[in-house]
NUDO-462721 format. One record per residue: residue in three letters; residue number from 1; chain; y, x, z of N, C-alpha, C, O in turn. Coordinates in steps of 0.2 Angstrom, whole numbers. Example, Ala and Ser with C-alpha at 12.3 -4.5 7.8 and 13.67 -1.06 7.14 Angstrom:
2
NODE  type  seq  mol     nY     nX     nZ    caY    caX    caZ     cY     cX     cZ     oY     oX     oZ
NODE   ALA    1    A    -28     66     39    -22     62     39    -16     66     39    -17     71     42
NODE   SER    2    A    -11     64     35     -5     68     36      0     64     39      6     67     40
This chain:
162
NODE  type  seq  mol     nY     nX     nZ    caY    caX    caZ     cY     cX     cZ     oY     oX     oZ
NODE   MET    1    A   -381    116     50   -386    111     49   -389    109     56   -391    114     60
NODE   GLU    2    A   -390    103     57   -393    101     64   -401    101     62   -404     98     58
NODE   LEU    3    A   -404    105     67   -411    106     66   -415    100     66   -420     99     62
NODE   ASP    4    A   -413     95     70   -417     88     70   -417     84     64   -421     80     63
NODE   THR    5    A   -412     86     59   -412     82     53   -415     85     47   -416     82     42
NODE   ILE    6    A   -418     91     48   -421     94     42   -428     91     41   -432     90     45
NODE   ALA    7    A   -429     89     35   -435     86     32   -441     90     33   -441     96     31
NODE   LEU    8    A   -447     88     36   -453     92     37   -458     88     34   -458     81     33
NODE   THR    9    A   -464     91     32   -470     87     30   -476     90     35   -477     96     35
NODE   THR   10    A   -480     85     38   -485     88     42   -491     90     38   -491     90     31
NODE   ILE   11    A   -496     93     41   -501     96     37   -505     91     33   -509     93     29
NODE   ARG   12    A   -504     85     35   -508     79     32   -503     76     27   -505     70     24
NODE   GLY   13    A   -498     79     26   -493     76     20   -489     70     22   -486     67     18
NODE   GLU   14    A   -488     69     29   -483     64     31   -476     67     32   -475     72     35
NODE   ALA   15    A   -471     63     30   -464     65     31   -462     64     38   -464     59     41
NODE   THR   16    A   -458     69     41   -455     69     48   -449     73     48   -447     76     43
NODE   THR   17    A   -447     74     54   -441     78     56   -443     81     63   -447     78     66
NODE   LEU   18    A   -439     86     65   -439     88     72   -437     83     77   -438     83     83
NODE   ALA   19    A   -433     78     74   -431     72     79   -437     69     82   -436     66     88
NODE   GLU   20    A   -442     69     79   -448     66     82   -450     70     89   -453     67     93
NODE   TYR   21    A   -447     76     90   -449     80     96   -442     81    100   -442     85    104
NODE   ALA   22    A   -437     76     99   -431     77    102   -432     77    110   -436     73    112
NODE   GLY   23    A   -428     80    113   -429     81    121   -434     85    123   -435     87    129
NODE   LYS   24    A   -438     88    119   -444     93    120   -442    100    119   -437    101    115
NODE   VAL   25    A   -445    104    123   -445    111    122   -450    113    116   -455    111    116
NODE   LYS   26    A   -447    116    111   -452    117    105   -452    124    103   -448    128    103
NODE   LEU   27    A   -459    126    102   -460    133    100   -463    133     93   -468    132     92
NODE   VAL   28    A   -458    135     89   -459    135     82   -462    142     80   -459    147     81
NODE   VAL   29    A   -468    142     76   -472    148     75   -474    148     68   -477    143     65
NODE   ASN   30    A   -473    153     64   -476    154     57   -482    157     58   -483    163     60
NODE   VAL   31    A   -488    153     56   -494    155     58   -498    157     51   -496    155     46
NODE   ALA   32    A   -504    161     52   -508    163     46   -515    164     49   -516    166     54
NODE   SER   33    A   -520    161     45   -527    161     47   -530    168     46   -536    169     49
NODE   ARG   34    A   -528    172     42   -531    178     41   -527    185     43   -527    190     39
NODE   CYS   35    A   -524    184     48   -519    189     51   -522    193     57   -526    190     60
NODE   GLY   36    A   -521    199     58   -523    202     64   -520    199     70   -523    200     76
NODE   LEU   37    A   -515    195     70   -512    192     75   -515    185     76   -513    181     81
NODE   THR   38    A   -519    183     72   -522    176     72   -525    174     79   -524    168     81
NODE   PRO   39    A   -527    178     83   -530    177     90   -524    174     94   -525    171     99
NODE   GLN   40    A   -518    175     92   -512    171     96   -513    164     96   -510    161    101
NODE   TYR   41    A   -517    161     91   -518    154     92   -521    152     98   -519    146    101
NODE   GLU   42    A   -525    156    101   -528    154    108   -523    153    113   -523    148    117
NODE   LYS   43    A   -518    158    113   -513    157    119   -508    152    117   -505    149    121
NODE   LEU   44    A   -506    151    110   -502    145    109   -505    139    111   -502    134    114
NODE   GLU   45    A   -512    138    110   -515    132    112   -515    131    120   -514    126    122
NODE   GLN   46    A   -516    137    123   -515    136    130   -509    134    133   -508    130    138
NODE   LEU   47    A   -503    137    130   -496    134    131   -496    127    130   -493    123    134
NODE   GLN   48    A   -499    124    125   -499    117    123   -502    113    128   -500    108    131
NODE   ARG   49    A   -508    115    131   -512    112    136   -508    112    142   -509    107    146
NODE   THR   50    A   -505    118    144   -502    119    151   -495    114    151   -494    111    156
NODE   TYR   51    A   -491    114    146   -485    111    146   -484    105    142   -479    102    142
NODE   GLY   52    A   -489    103    138   -488     98    133   -486     91    136   -483     87    133
NODE   ASP   53    A   -489     90    142   -487     83    145   -481     83    149   -479     79    153
NODE   ARG   54    A   -478     89    149   -471     90    153   -465     91    148   -460     92    151
NODE   GLY   55    A   -466     89    142   -460     89    137   -460     96    133   -454     98    132
NODE   PHE   56    A   -465     98    131   -466    105    127   -471    103    122   -475    100    122
NODE   THR   57    A   -469    107    116   -474    107    111   -474    113    106   -468    116    105
NODE   VAL   58    A   -479    116    104   -480    121     99   -479    117     93   -482    112     92
NODE   LEU   59    A   -476    120     88   -476    117     81   -478    123     76   -474    128     75
NODE   GLY   60    A   -484    122     73   -486    128     69   -484    126     61   -486    121     59
NODE   PHE   61    A   -482    132     58   -480    131     51   -483    137     47   -481    143     47
NODE   PRO   62    A   -489    135     44   -493    140     40   -488    143     35   -484    139     32
NODE   SER   63    A   -489    149     34   -485    152     28   -490    158     25   -493    161     28
NODE   ASN   64    A   -490    158     18   -493    163     15   -488    168     12   -490    172      8
NODE   GLN   65    A   -482    169     15   -477    173     13   -480    180     14   -478    185     10
NODE   PHE   66    A   -485    182     18   -487    188     19   -494    189     17   -498    193     18
NODE   LEU   67    A   -496    184     13   -503    184      9   -509    184     14   -514    187     13
NODE   GLN   68    A   -508    180     19   -514    180     24   -516    173     26   -518    172     32
NODE   GLU   69    A   -514    168     22   -515    161     24   -520    158     19   -520    160     13
NODE   LEU   70    A   -524    153     21   -529    150     17   -525    146     12   -519    144     12
NODE   ARG   71    A   -529    144      6   -526    140      1   -523    133      2   -517    132      0
NODE   SER   72    A   -527    129      5   -525    122      6   -524    120     13   -526    124     18
NODE   GLU   73    A   -520    115     14   -518    113     20   -525    110     24   -526    111     30
NODE   GLU   74    A   -529    107     20   -536    105     23   -540    110     26   -542    110     31
NODE   ALA   75    A   -540    116     22   -544    122     25   -540    125     31   -544    127     36
NODE   ILE   76    A   -534    125     31   -530    128     37   -531    123     43   -533    126     48
NODE   GLU   77    A   -531    117     42   -532    112     47   -539    113     50   -540    113     56
NODE   GLU   78    A   -544    113     46   -551    114     48   -552    120     52   -555    120     57
NODE   TYR   79    A   -549    126     49   -550    132     52   -547    132     59   -550    134     64
NODE   CYS   80    A   -541    130     60   -537    130     66   -541    125     71   -541    127     77
NODE   SER   81    A   -543    120     69   -547    115     74   -553    118     76   -555    118     82
NODE   ALA   82    A   -557    120     71   -564    122     73   -564    129     76   -568    130     81
NODE   THR   83    A   -560    134     74   -560    140     77   -556    141     83   -558    145     88
NODE   TRP   84    A   -550    138     84   -546    139     90   -545    133     94   -541    133     99
NODE   GLY   85    A   -547    127     92   -546    121     96   -539    118     96   -537    115    100
NODE   VAL   86    A   -536    120     90   -528    118     90   -527    111     90   -530    107     87
NODE   THR   87    A   -523    109     95   -521    101     96   -514    100     94   -512     95     94
NODE   PHE   88    A   -510    106     94   -503    105     93   -501    103     86   -505    105     81
NODE   PRO   89    A   -495    100     84   -494     98     78   -493    104     73   -491    109     74
NODE   MET   90    A   -496    103     67   -496    108     61   -493    105     55   -493     99     55
NODE   PHE   91    A   -490    109     51   -486    107     46   -488    110     39   -492    114     39
NODE   GLU   92    A   -486    107     34   -488    110     27   -485    118     27   -481    120     30
NODE   LYS   93    A   -489    121     22   -487    128     21   -479    129     19   -477    125     15
NODE   VAL   94    A   -476    134     22   -469    134     20   -467    142     19   -471    146     21
NODE   ARG   95    A   -462    143     15   -459    150     14   -454    151     20   -450    147     21
NODE   VAL   96    A   -455    157     23   -450    158     29   -445    163     27   -440    164     31
NODE   ASN   97    A   -445    166     21   -440    171     18   -439    170     11   -442    166      8
NODE   GLY   98    A   -433    172      9   -431    172      2   -427    166      0   -426    162      4
NODE   ARG   99    A   -425    166     -6   -421    160     -9   -424    154     -8   -421    149     -7
NODE   ARG  100    A   -431    153     -8   -434    147     -8   -437    145     -1   -442    141      0
NODE   ARG  101    A   -435    149      4   -437    148     11   -436    141     13   -431    137     11
NODE   HIS  102    A   -440    138     17   -439    131     20   -432    131     24   -430    136     27
NODE   PRO  103    A   -429    125     23   -422    125     27   -423    126     34   -418    128     37
NODE   LEU  104    A   -428    124     37   -429    125     44   -429    133     46   -425    135     50
NODE   TYR  105    A   -432    137     42   -432    144     43   -425    147     41   -423    152     43
NODE   ALA  106    A   -422    144     36   -415    146     35   -410    146     41   -406    150     42
NODE   GLU  107    A   -411    140     45   -407    139     51   -410    144     57   -406    147     60
NODE   LEU  108    A   -417    144     58   -420    147     63   -418    155     63   -417    158     68
NODE   THR  109    A   -418    158     57   -417    165     56   -410    167     57   -409    173     57
NODE   LYS  110    A   -406    163     59   -399    165     61   -399    167     68   -394    171     70
NODE   ALA  111    A   -404    165     72   -405    167     79   -407    174     79   -410    177     75
NODE   GLU  112    A   -404    178     84   -406    185     86   -411    185     90   -412    181     95
NODE   ASP  113    A   -415    191     89   -421    192     94   -418    196    100   -412    197    100
NODE   PRO  114    A   -422    198    105   -419    201    111   -415    208    110   -411    210    114
NODE   GLN  115    A   -417    211    104   -413    217    102   -407    216     98   -404    220     96
NODE   GLY  116    A   -405    209     97   -399    207     94   -400    207     86   -395    207     83
NODE   LYS  117    A   -406    207     83   -407    207     76   -409    200     74   -413    196     77
NODE   ALA  118    A   -405    197     69   -406    191     66   -409    192     59   -411    198     57
NODE   GLY  119    A   -409    187     55   -412    189     48   -419    187     47   -422    183     51
NODE   LYS  120    A   -422    190     41   -428    187     39   -434    188     44   -434    192     49
NODE   VAL  121    A   -439    184     43   -445    184     47   -449    191     45   -450    192     39
NODE   ALA  122    A   -451    195     50   -454    201     48   -461    201     47   -464    205     43
NODE   TRP  123    A   -465    196     50   -472    195     50   -474    188     52   -470    184     55
NODE   ASN  124    A   -481    187     52   -484    181     54   -483    181     62   -482    186     65
NODE   PHE  125    A   -483    175     65   -483    173     72   -476    175     75   -476    177     81
NODE   GLU  126    A   -471    175     71   -464    175     74   -463    169     78   -464    163     75
NODE   LYS  127    A   -459    169     84   -458    163     88   -451    161     89   -447    166     90
NODE   PHE  128    A   -450    155     88   -443    152     89   -443    147     95   -446    142     93
NODE   LEU  129    A   -441    148    101   -441    143    106   -434    139    105   -429    142    106
NODE   VAL  130    A   -435    133    104   -429    128    103   -429    124    110   -433    120    111
NODE   SER  131    A   -424    125    114   -423    121    120   -420    114    118   -418    113    112
NODE   PRO  132    A   -421    109    122   -419    102    121   -411    102    118   -410     97    115
NODE   ASP  133    A   -407    106    121   -400    106    118   -399    110    112   -393    110    109
NODE   GLY  134    A   -404    112    109   -404    115    102   -403    123    102   -403    126     97
NODE   THR  135    A   -403    126    108   -402    133    108   -409    136    106   -414    134    108
NODE   VAL  136    A   -408    141    102   -414    145     99   -414    152    102   -410    156    102
NODE   HIS  137    A   -420    153    104   -422    160    107   -428    163    102   -433    159    101
NODE   ARG  138    A   -427    169    100   -431    172     95   -435    177     98   -433    182    101
NODE   PHE  139    A   -442    177     96   -446    182     98   -451    185     92   -453    181     89
NODE   ARG  140    A   -451    191     91   -455    194     86   -462    193     87   -464    192     92
NODE   SER  141    A   -466    195     81   -473    194     81   -477    197     86   -482    194     89
NODE   SER  142    A   -475    203     88   -478    207     93   -478    204    100   -482    206    105
NODE   THR  143    A   -473    199    101   -472    196    108   -478    191    108   -478    186    105
NODE   GLU  144    A   -482    191    113   -487    187    114   -485    180    116   -479    180    120
NODE   PRO  145    A   -488    174    115   -485    168    117   -485    167    124   -480    163    126
NODE   ASP  146    A   -489    170    128   -488    169    135   -484    175    139   -485    176    145
NODE   ASP  147    A   -480    178    135   -476    183    137   -471    180    143   -469    175    142
NODE   PRO  148    A   -470    184    148   -466    181    154   -459    178    152   -457    174    155
NODE   GLN  149    A   -456    182    147   -450    179    145   -450    172    142   -446    168    143
NODE   ILE  150    A   -455    171    137   -456    165    134   -458    160    139   -455    154    139
NODE   VAL  151    A   -463    161    144   -465    156    149   -459    154    153   -458    148    155
NODE   ALA  152    A   -455    159    155   -449    158    159   -444    153    156   -441    149    159
NODE   LEU  153    A   -443    154    149   -439    150    146   -441    143    145   -438    138    145
NODE   ILE  154    A   -448    143    144   -451    136    143   -450    132    150   -447    127    150
NODE   GLU  155    A   -452    135    155   -451    132    162   -444    130    163   -443    125    166
NODE   ALA  156    A   -439    135    162   -432    133    163   -429    128    159   -424    124    161
NODE   SER  157    A   -432    127    153   -430    122    148   -433    115    149   -431    110    145
NODE   LEU  158    A   -439    114    152   -442    108    153   -438    103    156   -434    104    160
NODE   PRO  159    A   -439     97    154   -435     91    157   -437     91    164   -443     92    166
NODE   VAL  160    A   -432     89    168   -433     88    175   -438     82    177   -437     77    174
NODE   ALA  161    A   -443     83    181   -448     77    182   -444     72    187   -440     74    191
NODE   ARG  162    A   -446     66    185   -442     61    189   -447     58    194   -445     53    198
């Protein structure tokens, strides 16, 4: 399945697809507001501010799969904005594992992490870097958003400035 054709819904209920971000480097992250890793929002936002005007975007997908997310999209949006200053696009809550997982995650989880493991999302804040050509690089939750491997891939995948 082509990632850009998968139907998505923004945190405000608007229908979209990843095609809206075609040509950009995308860092897709399953986020949660009540997780020990929630401070990663700060580094995700810093990446957005550093590279956002150069063809990059973080895409946040709240998930309550691990029972650490707020109940409503409105509460999630308010929390992320007020607490972490999030400006990157956020989407409705999704399931990242199991039979009813979102089709986006059904595709993304086919990618292997640096240790060669594919399959289910292990925890909140797992990261999938999608290059403009559709190549997916996977990083587990413990890898910080500003890890040198992630930053190098972002910089290598950014569109060439004209």
